[in-house]
C-alpha positions, 0 to 999 in steps of 0.5 A, a space after each residue: 452533524 459532522 461534515 458533508 458528503 458532497 458532489 462525487 458520492 452524492 451523484 452516486 447516491 442519486 443514481 442509486 435511489 433514482 431521485 429526480 432532480 439530482 445532478 452529478 459532480 463537476 470538474 475543477 480543483 480539489 475543493 471543499 464539498 457541498 453540504 449534503 450528508 456526513 463525510 466518512 472518516 478514512 483509514 488506510 492501513 498499509 503493511 510493509 512487504 506483506 505477501 498475498 499468501 501471508 494472510 488467511 483472507 484468500 484461503 491460504 492457511 499459512 498464518 491466521 489473520 482474523 482481524 485483517 480478514 475481518 475488513 474484507 469479510 465485512 466489506 470487499 475483498 479484492 482478489 486482483 488488487 495491485 500495487 504500482 511497484 514491487 518495491 517500497 517507496 515507488 509504490 507508496 508514491 503511487 498510492 499517495 497521489 493516485 498517479 503512476 509514480 513514473 509521471 513524476 520520475 519516482 521509478 526507483 527506491 530513494 534509499 538507502 536512508 543516507 542517500 535519501 537525506 543527503 541528496 534530497 530524494 523524495 515525492 515531487 513537491 507539486 504532487 497532491 498527497 492523500 493527506 493534502 487532498 483530504 485536508 482540503 476537504 475539511 479532514 484532520 489528517 494523521 500519518 503514523 508509521 513509515 513515510 519513505 517519501 523523502 527526509 528533507 524539509 520539503 518532503 516532510 509529512 507535516 509539509 505534505 498535508 499531514 497535520 500529525 506525524 509520528 514515525 520513520 522517514 526511512 525504509 526500515 528501522 529496528 523494532 525494539 532493543 534486541 537485548 531485552 529478554 523477551 525479544 527473538 531476532 533473526 540476523 540475515 547477513 545479506 540484509 544489514 543495510 537499509 534497516 541498519 543494525 537491529 540493536 540500534 537506530 541512527 540519525 536516519 532510522 530513528 522515530 520522530 514526531 511532529 514538525 519539530 522532529 522530536 525524537 521518540 524514545 520508544 525502543 523498549 516497546 515493540 514497534 508494531 504495538 507502538 504504531 497500533 497504540 498510536 493509531 488507536 489514540 488518533 481514532 479515539 481522540 478525533 472521533 470525538 471531534 466534529 471534524 472528519 479524520 483521515 489516518 494513514 497507518 503505515 506499519 513497518 511489519 513484516 519488513 526486516 529486520 526479522 524481530 519479534 517478542 515471545 508473546 507472538 513467537 510462542 504462538 507458532 511452536 509448530 514452525 521449526 524454521 527459525 526465520 519463518 517462525 519469526 516472520 509468522 509471529 511478526 504478521 500475527 503481531 500486525 494482525 493484533 494491532 489492526 484488530 485494536 484499531 478496528 475495536 477503536 473504530 467500532 467503539 467510537 460509534 462511527 464504524 458504519 461511516 468509516 472507510 477502512 482500507 487494508 493494503 500492502 506496499 508490495 509482495 513478500 521479501 522473497 530474497 529470504 530463502 524459503 520465507 515466502 510462499 510460491 503458491 498461489 503466486 510466484 515470486 515476491 518483492 523486486 520482481 514483476 511476477 504476480 507475487 511482487 505486485 499483486 497484494 492483499 487489498 480489502 475495503 470496509 465501509 458499512 454505510 455504503 458497501 454491502 459486506 462479504 463482497 469478493 471483487 475479481 476485476 483488476 484494481 490498484 492502490 491508485 484507486 484509493 485517492 479518487 475513491 476517498 476524494 469522491 466519498 469526501 465530496 471533493 473533485 479531482 484537480 483538472 490540471 493533471 492526469 489521474 490514473 486511479 478510478 473511483 471504485 464506489 460505483 463499481 462496488 455498488 453496481 452503479 457501473 458495470 465493466 472493468 475499472 481498468 483496461 490495463 495496468 503497467 509497471 516499469 523499473 528499468 530494465 523491467 517492464 510489464 503490463 496486465 491487460 485482461 487475463 494476459 500479462 507481459 513481462 520483459 527486460 527492456 535490454 532484450 534479455 527475455 520476454 515472458 507472456 502468461 495467461 493468468 486465467 489458466 496459469 496464475 503461477 506464471 510457469 508457462 511462457 507463451 511468448 513464442 506461441 502468441 507473437 501477436 499478443 506480445 506485439 499488442 501488449 508491447 504497443 500498449 506499454 509503449 504508448 503508456 511510456 510516452 507519457 512518463 518521465 525518466 527516473 529522477 535518480 538511479 537504482 541502487 546496484 541490482 541484486 540476484 536471488 532465487 525466485 521459486 527455483 529460477 534466479 533473477 537479477 532485479 533492480 532495487 
């Protein structure tokens, strides 16, 4: 029998089965689990800039994504799942650690890629990642895809808990040589920075593998397919081992540059706008790749006891005019509207979770860390604060109530808080204060700040209390950008 389940989940199962003599998990440092039952494999699949309305799981029929939807249909679909930031690298820092990234100063993107590499901007070396947390519990760990948490040696994935790594260290890269005849590419003059020229890669945006950073020559293969293929290989190889595995599969799709092959482009002849057709095709390619990974999990014979998460790092890149839906959520990446931070989020674990669940309470990508550590039988370190919550007891009915009283976001000068149905979003420089009731106004169209000053003060007080425990940013934002958010221009930090 491979591995153990251990103290955290053992306590949950004891309660579920009403077994006499069971005891719960104790505190202390992250340690190896006690012998009990088989540890689950863990796969966290992260999309890049995929909006809430960009998959079909939530009833929006813009783009069909049957494979992604399957994760929620066979597990739990979270309607109110949030990332910790509406932009790439800070949200990834929160997901990797289970802690608000402001606790260690990771408030802004660490890009562009040259700044990251030259100035040494990355995830604090004292932070415990998902990779290192599960590795200490006996897992073989792998990262395939986008890291974006530091390019220098001290931040490199194989020095941060990952046994295996192949992918990019920067925020974006080209998908394929666009000179190939099967490639369709859209050029946006405003977005020629982070990803570089779509026709080539450079020293900062190349694909590398292993601790020696071997450059991977895969520019003749569509990158989404490549990462999916490597994910299948990782699952197949490690499922044959007696050791449990953890795979963090971080696709770059559908982040720009907007590039796709005709295999996917030809699926959407009804979309006349070229930009939107390519985007839909990129999402469809992502869905196919997720499907191949799920097939590999099922073929391994370990599908029942494999936890599979699907999430996005933030909302859709709405600075592409007309590309992102304004319904049911307004706004997108970089903004604190729901469309910037509420993300597609679902989880499948057939051995423990009943399929077909729709969970409507507020949850966060912060919750992934404590949930999988508990499932592995480990315990959280007691030398730091964790902001995430083990969701398993809530999903099995062993706990009632809500996992989070409130969630907070800060990217100066922007700040926001959601507590219950209320959402406060304000500019800390005093330019505006926005208050919405999400139960009656999910699209955030009616500002209630003047009608409910007491609610504004209550939420401001809660946010200020939270802020006192956070650090100042360790590096500045890049220059702010302004774009039209569903009819309203907003200036936002990057």
